[in-house]
N, C-alpha and C positions, 0 to 999 in steps of 0.2 A: 298197717305200715305207717311208720312215723314220718312226718313231714317236717323238714327243717327250713326255717327262714334265714336267708343270708341277706341282710339289708345293708346298704352302703350309702354314704353321702360324700360327694366331692364335686369339684368344679371342672376338672379337665380329663376325667376318665381313668386316671391312674388307680384310684381306690376301687372303682367299678371293676377294673381288670383283676385286682386282687380278690374281690368278692367272687368273680366268675371262676377263678382258679380254686378258691375254697369250695364253691358249689360243686365243681367237677370232682374234687377229691371226695366230698361227702357222697356224691352219687356213686362213685367207684366203691365206696364202703357199703353200698346197698340201700342208701337212704333216698327218699324222695325230697327234692330240694327246690325251693323257689328263691331265685336271686332277684331282688327288687330294690329300686331306688327307695331310700328311707322316706322321702317325701310323699311317696305313693302308697305307703303302708298305713292302712286304717287301724287294723287290730291284729293281735297275735294269737288269739284264742284257738285258731285252727292248727297251730304249729305245736309240735312236741318239744322243740328246742329252737333257740334263736341265737344267731350271730349278728352283731351290729358293728359296723366299722365306719369310721369317719376319717377324712383327710384332716390333717392339722394345718390350720392357718393362723399364724400369730399365736401359737400355743392354745388355740381354741378348736373345739369340735364344730362341725357344720351345724347350723341351727336345726335342720330337718332331722338329723340323727338324735339330737338332744330332745326334740319334741316327740319323737317316736318313744324314747325311754320315758318321758314324762307322762304321755297319754296312756301308756300301757304298763305302768309300774306294778299295779296289782296283778295283772295277768302274767307279767314276766317273773314275779316271785314264785309262781307255781310251775316253772319249767326251767331247765338248765339254760344259762345264758353265757355267752362269751363275747368279749369286746376286743376290738383292735383299732389301732389308728396308724396312719401312714403319713410320712412327711419328712423325716430327717433326710437331708441330702448332703453329699460330700463324703470325704474319707471318714470311715467309722460310722456311717449312717446306720448300719445294721448292728452296731454294738450299743447304740443309744437306747436307753430306757427313758421314755418321756412320760412324766406323770400326767394323769388325767387332769383336765381342768376341774376346778373346785365343784361346780354344779354337777358334772358328770361323775365325780368321785362320790358325791352324796347319793346319786341315783344308782350307781353301781353297788354301793353298800345296801341300799334299800331293796334291791332285787337279788342280792347275794350272787352277783356275777363272778365268774372266774377271773383270775388275774388278767389284766389287760396286756395285750401283746403289741409291741411297737415294731412296725416294719418300715424300712427305708422307703423313701418316696421317689418320685420322678419329677425332674425339672427340665422342661423344654424351653430354652430361651425365646423361641418364637412365640410361645404362649404366655410368657411372663408379662403381667399387666400391673401388678402392684409394686410399690416402691421396694418392699422387702424382697420380693421375688427378683426384681431387677438387680438389687445389690447382691443377692446370692448368686445370680447368674454371672455377674462380673467377678465374684469371689471364687470362681472355680467349682461351684457346687452344681454344675450343670450335668445332666445325664440321668440314667435310670439306675437307682440304687436299691431297687427291690430285690430281695434275696428269695428267688422262687423256690429253691429247695427248702428253705426255712418255712416259707408260707405253706407249702404243700405238707410238710411234716406236721406243722401245727394243725392243719385241717384234718389230717389223718388221725391225729390224736383225739380231736373232737369227735370224729366218726366212731372211733373205738369207744369213747366214753358214752356217746349217745346209745350205741348198740348195746352196751353193757347195762344201761339203766332201763332199757325197754325191750321186752320180748317182741321181736318182729315176726 
């Protein structure tokens, strides 16, 4: 049986919740799944496929997600990998396609990752602590902009692709 790693990096739990939904969809597809904080992942050799996601802050990935990709580049080349990030808030958040940061773009190319998916984020004004977050909160970009249907559909597609590559 193939085991899939879904690793996430974020500050306030929104990206973790996305990772948990992805993990649930992959389990429903008959796969064994570990959903883990990217900062707690040492290696990926025990996994047959990997999904890595990061919250976007100031158009950057969280350092723990970048480190996971850097430390495991060679091993990730040998398995299918999908990347996602979350963060756009406000009207049109789920229509946005946010480019990967330069370093992550190079790592994605080095591991031949599938196209990165951008998901809307969640901004709770009670948790806003940065200057940009406070400005976004004042600018009407407060709320939960995650499109759960789209996230689940993307995860189901990954499940189909993993199952078609490996005899379970």
